[in-house]
matplotlib code that plots the C-alpha trace (Angstrom):
import matplotlib.pyplot as plt

x = [-42.3, -44.8, -48.4, -48.6, -45.8, -45.9, -45.0, -41.4, -40.0, -39.4, -36.0, -34.4, -32.3, -35.3, -35.0, -31.2, -28.2, -27.7, -31.1, -30.2, -26.7, -27.9, -30.8, -28.1, -26.3, -29.5, -30.9, -33.8, -34.9, -34.2, -33.1, -30.9, -29.2, -28.4, -27.0, -24.9, -23.5, -22.6, -21.0, -18.9, -17.7, -17.0, -15.6, -13.2, -12.0, -9.2, -7.3, -8.1, -10.7, -9.4, -9.2, -5.6, -5.2, -8.1, -6.6, -3.3, -5.1, -7.2, -4.1, -2.2, -5.1, -5.4, -1.7, -2.0, -5.0, -3.0, -0.5, 2.8, 4.7, 7.9, 10.5, 13.4, 16.1, 19.7, 20.6, 18.0, 19.3, 22.8, 21.8, 20.2, 23.3, 25.5, 23.2, 23.0, 26.8, 27.2, 24.3, 25.7, 29.2, 27.6, 25.4, 28.4, 29.8, 26.7, 25.6, 27.2, 24.2, 25.6, 24.3, 20.9, 20.3, 22.6, 20.9, 19.7, 17.2, 14.7, 11.1, 8.3, 4.9, 3.7, 6.9, 6.1, 2.7, 4.1, 6.9, 4.8, 1.5, 2.5, 3.0, -0.2, -2.2, -0.7, -1.8, -5.3, -6.3, -7.1, -9.4, -11.1, -11.7, -13.7, -15.7, -16.6, -17.5, -19.8, -21.5, -22.3, -23.5, -25.9, -28.0, -30.9, -31.1, -34.1, -32.2, -29.2, -31.4, -33.3, -30.2, -28.4, -25.1, -25.2, -24.2, -21.1, -20.1, -20.7, -17.1, -16.0, -18.2, -16.9, -13.4, -14.0, -15.4, -12.5, -10.1, -11.6, -11.3, -7.8, -6.6, -7.8, -6.1, -2.8, -2.9, -3.3, -0.6, 1.8, 1.5, 2.4, 5.2, 8.9, 10.4, 9.7, 9.7, 7.9, 5.1, 7.4, 6.8, 9.1, 6.8, 9.2, 11.7, 14.2, 17.6, 16.5, 16.6, 14.1, 13.0, 10.5, 12.1, 8.6, 7.7, 11.0, 10.5, 7.0, 8.2, 10.9, 8.5, 8.4, 11.1, 13.8, 16.5, 18.6, 17.1, 20.3, 19.9, 16.3, 17.2, 20.1, 17.8, 15.2, 17.9, 19.4, 16.0, 15.5, 18.9, 18.4, 15.1, 16.8, 19.6, 17.0, 14.8, 17.8, 19.3, 15.9, 14.4, 11.6, 10.3, 8.6, 6.6, 5.6, 4.2, 2.4, 1.2, -0.3, -2.1, -3.4, -4.6, -6.4, -8.1, -9.2, -11.1, -13.0, -16.7, -19.0, -22.2, -24.7, -27.4, -25.4, -24.6, -28.2, -29.2, -26.6, -27.4, -31.2, -30.5, -28.6, -30.1, -29.7, -29.5, -26.4, -23.5, -21.3, -23.3, -22.0, -18.5, -18.9, -20.3, -17.2, -14.9, -16.7, -16.1, -19.3, -17.7, -15.6, -15.2, -16.5, -13.7, -13.7, -11.8, -9.6, -8.8, -8.0, -5.4, -3.9, -3.8, -2.1, 0.5, 1.1, 1.3, 3.8, 6.0, 5.8, 6.7, 9.8, 10.9, 10.4, 11.9, 15.0, 15.4, 15.0, 17.7, 20.1, 19.7, 20.1, 23.3, 24.6, 23.9, 25.1, 27.8, 27.6, 24.3, 22.7, 19.5, 18.8, 17.1, 14.5, 14.0, 13.4, 10.8, 9.1, 9.1, 7.6, 4.8, 4.1, 3.9, 1.7, -0.8, -1.0, -2.1, -5.5, -4.6, -3.5, -6.8, -8.6, -6.8, -7.7, -11.4, -11.1, -9.8, -10.1, -6.3, -4.0, -0.4, 0.9, 3.0, 1.3, 4.2, 7.1, 8.8, 8.7, 10.2, 13.0, 13.7, 13.7, 16.4, 18.5, 18.4, 19.4, 22.3, 23.4, 23.2, 24.5, 26.0, 25.0, 25.6, 23.2, 20.6, 20.8, 21.2, 17.6, 16.3, 18.0, 15.1, 11.5, 11.7, 14.3, 12.0, 10.4, 6.7, 3.9, 4.0, 7.7, 6.7, 5.0, 8.3, 11.1, 13.8, 12.6, 13.1, 16.6, 17.3, 15.9, 13.0, 10.4, 12.5, 12.0, 15.5, 18.4, 20.5, 23.3, 20.9, 19.7, 23.3, 24.2, 21.2, 22.2, 25.8, 24.7, 22.4, 25.2, 27.5, 25.0, 22.8, 19.7, 17.6, 18.7, 17.7, 14.1, 11.0, 8.5, 6.3, 7.6, 5.9, 6.6, 4.9, 6.5, 7.0, 9.8, 8.9]
y = [11.5, 9.2, 9.3, 5.5, 4.0, 0.9, 2.9, 3.3, 6.8, 8.8, 8.4, 11.9, 10.9, 10.0, 11.1, 11.6, 9.6, 8.5, 7.0, 3.5, 3.6, 4.4, 2.0, -0.7, 0.3, 0.0, -3.2, -1.2, 0.3, 3.9, 3.5, 6.5, 5.2, 1.9, 3.8, 6.0, 3.0, 1.2, 4.3, 4.9, 1.4, 1.1, 4.6, 5.6, 9.3, 10.1, 13.0, 14.2, 12.8, 9.3, 6.9, 5.7, 3.6, 1.6, 1.7, 0.2, -2.5, -3.5, -3.5, -5.7, -8.1, -8.1, -9.0, -11.7, -13.3, -13.5, -15.9, -16.0, -12.7, -13.5, -10.8, -10.9, -13.3, -12.3, -13.9, -11.7, -8.6, -9.5, -9.9, -6.4, -4.9, -6.4, -5.4, -1.8, -1.6, -2.8, -0.7, 2.6, 1.9, 1.4, 4.5, 6.6, 6.0, 7.4, 10.3, 13.1, 13.1, 11.8, 8.8, 9.5, 6.5, 6.0, 2.7, -0.4, -2.6, -5.5, -5.2, -7.6, -6.6, -5.6, -3.5, -1.7, -0.8, 0.6, 2.5, 4.1, 4.7, 8.3, 9.3, 7.5, 9.4, 12.7, 11.7, 10.4, 13.0, 15.9, 13.7, 12.1, 15.5, 16.8, 13.6, 13.5, 17.2, 16.6, 13.7, 16.1, 18.9, 16.4, 16.3, 18.8, 21.2, 19.4, 16.1, 17.8, 19.4, 16.2, 14.0, 16.3, 14.9, 12.1, 14.6, 15.3, 11.7, 11.8, 12.7, 9.8, 7.5, 8.8, 8.5, 4.9, 4.0, 5.5, 4.0, 0.5, 0.9, 2.5, -0.3, -2.9, -1.1, -0.8, -4.4, -5.4, -3.0, -4.5, -7.8, -6.2, -3.6, -4.4, -1.3, 1.9, 4.0, 1.5, 3.9, 6.8, 8.6, 8.1, 6.5, 5.5, 7.4, 9.6, 8.1, 4.5, 2.2, -0.5, -3.6, -6.3, -9.7, -11.3, -8.7, -9.1, -12.8, -12.4, -10.0, -12.4, -15.4, -16.5, -14.2, -16.9, -14.7, -15.4, -14.2, -12.2, -10.3, -9.5, -8.2, -6.1, -4.5, -3.6, -2.2, -0.2, 1.5, 2.1, 3.7, 5.8, 7.1, 8.1, 9.9, 11.9, 12.9, 13.8, 15.9, 17.7, 18.6, 20.5, 17.2, 15.5, 18.6, 19.0, 15.5, 15.8, 19.2, 17.8, 15.1, 17.8, 19.9, 16.8, 16.5, 20.1, 19.5, 16.5, 16.3, 13.3, 12.3, 12.4, 11.0, 7.9, 7.2, 7.5, 5.1, 2.5, 2.9, 2.5, -1.0, -2.3, -5.0, -3.9, -7.6, -8.2, -6.0, -7.5, -5.6, -2.4, -3.8, -4.8, -1.4, 0.3, -2.0, -1.2, 2.5, 3.7, 7.0, 7.2, 10.9, 12.4, 13.6, 17.4, 19.7, 20.9, 17.3, 16.5, 19.3, 18.1, 14.5, 15.6, 17.4, 14.4, 11.9, 14.2, 14.4, 10.6, 10.1, 12.3, 10.6, 7.0, 8.0, 9.4, 6.3, 4.1, 6.1, 6.0, 2.3, 1.5, 3.4, 1.9, -1.7, -1.2, -3.8, -5.1, -6.8, -8.7, -9.3, -5.6, -4.9, -7.7, -6.8, -3.1, -4.1, -6.4, -3.5, -1.1, -3.6, -4.0, -0.3, 0.3, -2.4, -1.8, -4.6, -5.3, -3.4, -0.3, -0.4, -0.7, 2.4, 4.3, 3.4, 4.6, 8.1, 8.4, 8.8, 6.6, 6.8, 5.7, 7.4, 7.5, 8.4, 6.6, 5.6, 9.2, 10.5, 7.9, 9.0, 12.6, 12.1, 9.9, 12.5, 15.3, 13.2, 12.5, 16.2, 17.9, 15.3, 13.5, 16.6, 18.7, 15.9, 15.8, 19.5, 20.0, 18.6, 21.4, 23.7, 23.2, 26.1, 24.1, 21.0, 20.0, 20.5, 18.1, 19.1, 18.1, 14.5, 14.5, 15.6, 14.5, 14.8, 18.4, 19.3, 17.9, 19.9, 23.1, 23.4, 24.1, 26.6, 30.3, 30.8, 30.2, 27.1, 29.4, 31.0, 27.6, 26.3, 29.5, 29.1, 25.6, 26.7, 29.5, 27.3, 24.7, 27.4, 28.9, 27.7, 26.1, 27.9, 31.3, 30.4, 31.6, 31.7, 30.0, 27.2, 23.7, 21.8, 19.9, 22.6, 25.6, 28.8, 28.6, 31.6]
z = [15.4, 13.7, 14.9, 14.9, 17.0, 14.9, 11.8, 10.8, 11.3, 8.2, 6.7, 6.9, 3.8, 1.7, -1.8, -1.6, -2.8, 0.9, 1.5, 0.4, 1.9, 5.4, 4.9, 4.3, 7.5, 9.5, 8.0, 6.6, 9.9, 10.6, 14.3, 14.7, 17.8, 16.0, 13.1, 15.3, 17.1, 13.8, 12.3, 15.4, 15.4, 11.7, 11.0, 13.7, 13.7, 11.3, 9.8, 6.3, 3.9, 3.7, 6.6, 5.7, 8.8, 7.5, 4.0, 5.2, 7.2, 4.1, 1.9, 4.3, 4.5, 0.7, 0.5, 3.1, 1.4, -1.9, -0.4, 1.5, 1.8, 3.7, 4.5, 2.0, 3.0, 3.6, 0.3, -1.5, 0.3, -0.7, -4.3, -4.3, -2.8, -5.4, -8.2, -6.9, -6.7, -10.3, -11.6, -10.1, -11.6, -15.0, -14.7, -13.8, -17.3, -19.1, -17.0, -14.9, -12.6, -9.2, -7.4, -5.9, -3.7, -0.7, 0.4, -1.5, 0.1, -0.6, 0.5, 1.0, -0.4, 3.1, 3.6, 0.3, 1.6, 4.8, 3.2, 0.4, 2.2, 3.1, -0.6, -1.6, 1.0, -0.4, -3.9, -3.0, -0.4, -2.8, -4.9, -1.9, -0.3, -3.2, -3.5, 0.2, 0.0, -3.0, -1.1, 1.8, -0.5, -2.2, 0.9, 1.0, 4.0, 5.5, 5.7, 7.3, 9.9, 10.7, 10.8, 13.4, 14.6, 12.1, 9.4, 11.3, 10.6, 6.9, 6.1, 8.4, 6.4, 3.1, 4.4, 5.4, 2.0, 0.2, 2.7, 2.0, -1.8, -1.7, 0.6, -1.9, -4.8, -2.9, -1.8, -5.4, -6.6, -4.0, -5.9, -9.2, -8.6, -8.8, -7.1, -5.3, -8.5, -10.7, -11.6, -12.3, -9.0, -6.1, -3.6, -0.9, 1.3, -0.5, -1.4, -0.7, -3.8, -3.0, -5.0, -4.3, -5.0, -5.4, -8.0, -9.9, -10.0, -11.3, -14.0, -15.1, -15.5, -19.1, -20.3, -20.5, -19.0, -16.0, -12.7, -12.0, -15.3, -14.5, -11.0, -12.4, -15.0, -12.4, -10.1, -12.9, -13.5, -9.8, -9.4, -12.5, -11.2, -7.9, -9.8, -11.7, -8.8, -6.7, -9.5, -10.2, -6.9, -8.7, -10.3, -7.4, -6.4, -10.0, -10.2, -6.9, -8.0, -11.1, -9.1, -6.7, -9.6, -10.8, -7.4, -7.3, -10.5, -9.2, -9.7, -9.0, -10.8, -7.9, -10.0, -10.9, -7.3, -6.4, -9.1, -8.0, -4.3, -4.9, -6.4, -3.4, -1.2, 2.5, 3.6, 1.3, 2.5, -0.1, -2.8, -1.4, -1.5, -5.1, -6.0, -4.4, -6.3, -9.5, -9.1, -7.2, -6.5, -9.6, -10.4, -13.6, -15.8, -16.2, -18.6, -15.7, -14.8, -18.4, -18.5, -15.3, -16.6, -19.8, -17.8, -15.6, -18.4, -20.2, -17.1, -16.7, -20.3, -20.0, -16.8, -18.1, -21.5, -19.8, -17.6, -20.7, -22.6, -19.6, -18.9, -22.6, -22.8, -19.5, -20.7, -24.3, -25.1, -21.6, -21.1, -24.1, -22.2, -21.6, -25.0, -24.7, -21.0, -22.0, -24.5, -21.9, -19.4, -22.0, -22.8, -19.1, -18.4, -21.5, -20.6, -16.9, -14.5, -12.9, -9.7, -11.7, -13.5, -10.1, -8.9, -12.0, -11.5, -7.9, -8.6, -12.4, -12.5, -14.7, -13.7, -17.1, -19.8, -23.2, -25.4, -23.8, -27.1, -28.4, -25.1, -25.3, -28.8, -27.8, -25.1, -27.4, -30.2, -27.8, -26.7, -30.3, -31.2, -28.1, -25.9, -22.6, -20.5, -22.5, -22.4, -18.6, -18.0, -19.4, -16.1, -14.1, -14.5, -15.7, -18.2, -20.2, -20.4, -23.8, -24.1, -24.8, -28.5, -28.7, -28.1, -31.5, -33.1, -30.8, -33.5, -34.1, -30.5, -30.5, -33.7, -32.2, -34.6, -31.9, -30.0, -30.5, -29.2, -31.5, -30.9, -29.6, -27.2, -26.0, -25.5, -23.7, -21.4, -20.6, -19.9, -17.7, -15.7, -15.2, -13.9, -11.4, -8.6, -10.2, -7.6, -9.1, -12.6, -12.3, -10.2, -12.5, -11.2, -11.9, -14.7, -17.8, -19.9, -18.2, -20.3, -22.9, -25.0]

ax = plt.figure().add_subplot(projection="3d")
ax.plot(x, y, z, "-o")
ax.set_aspect("equal")
plt.show()
């Protein structure tokens, strides 16, 4: 306790990255009761490291602030149903993979947020957990002892900060996506092909194609994604596993956070918001994360490349608009929108394939050489998948140049796998770069 009652009590976080942050919460006065009251009000209890209830609220408010977001009309739902029926009939002619989606639906942006929030929480949680842990570890023992019960709320504070920023990113993404599988990962419920009419309309602006063609092309891609993920049950866990591995390697630059917090004006709360939006807690890329990111990008490239190949074959001689729409979609995926970039700054993770054209070429070459069934059978087990190196020489993979097995052995392995239960084929861990010695 200070000897002079007029003197301000010493800040227990002085000299730590949290000094300016808690100063901002308290208006510059270290009134612990006031801080506790503010923290309890702002950061309600939540499970995990991210306050995802807060994230969903922020996302919905972000969508509402962007303009009207009506529920899809019956006419829009009917158009999606018709497009899905036609898309599945076309896909049946180019792949033996069975229909993956049993329901087709149209979502508003708010419905996309609600339906995908569970998957987003699963993706973000491992990264947030390590960042929040690092924030707590940055405090010296003296500060922890003096702050007492306030330290117990540190994870809640970190979870609220992440929840706020995740919510803003998801609200922005909701205004950019066209379907539930738009980023290559199935975000919504299984076996439900969902498209966002507002996103489809935005994608089609300036392309000079009929709205019905744009919708059909998006639905074709959505249905193809669902066929792939239903056929390859190991694929979704492999993607999520790569993201979780990325999260386990998270490190934060405590010195950089301290420097930014020191410059905040406690009387201007909006400065904290701007700092969060600018990546205040953006993780520092580590070698472990880079390996996980390479693995994730490779998987995404194979997924998107296969979908490109399948849709190209399905629309061949049927849909003249498909080729320019495919090119527009590739450019869109390669560039990424502002919201996707915001998400990347939040967690340091870019959900974008880097070698999409090479992957498309690889699947097309394998079809030309061995047929559509062999192309699709590769997805039956991770050990049969091409490697990252094969993207640099996709024609070589199709010709067997990078395999240590002979072509006959490879064909025999495919045949054996197709004749048996995929679960009996091996016990290796799923991944795009699984062993293929």
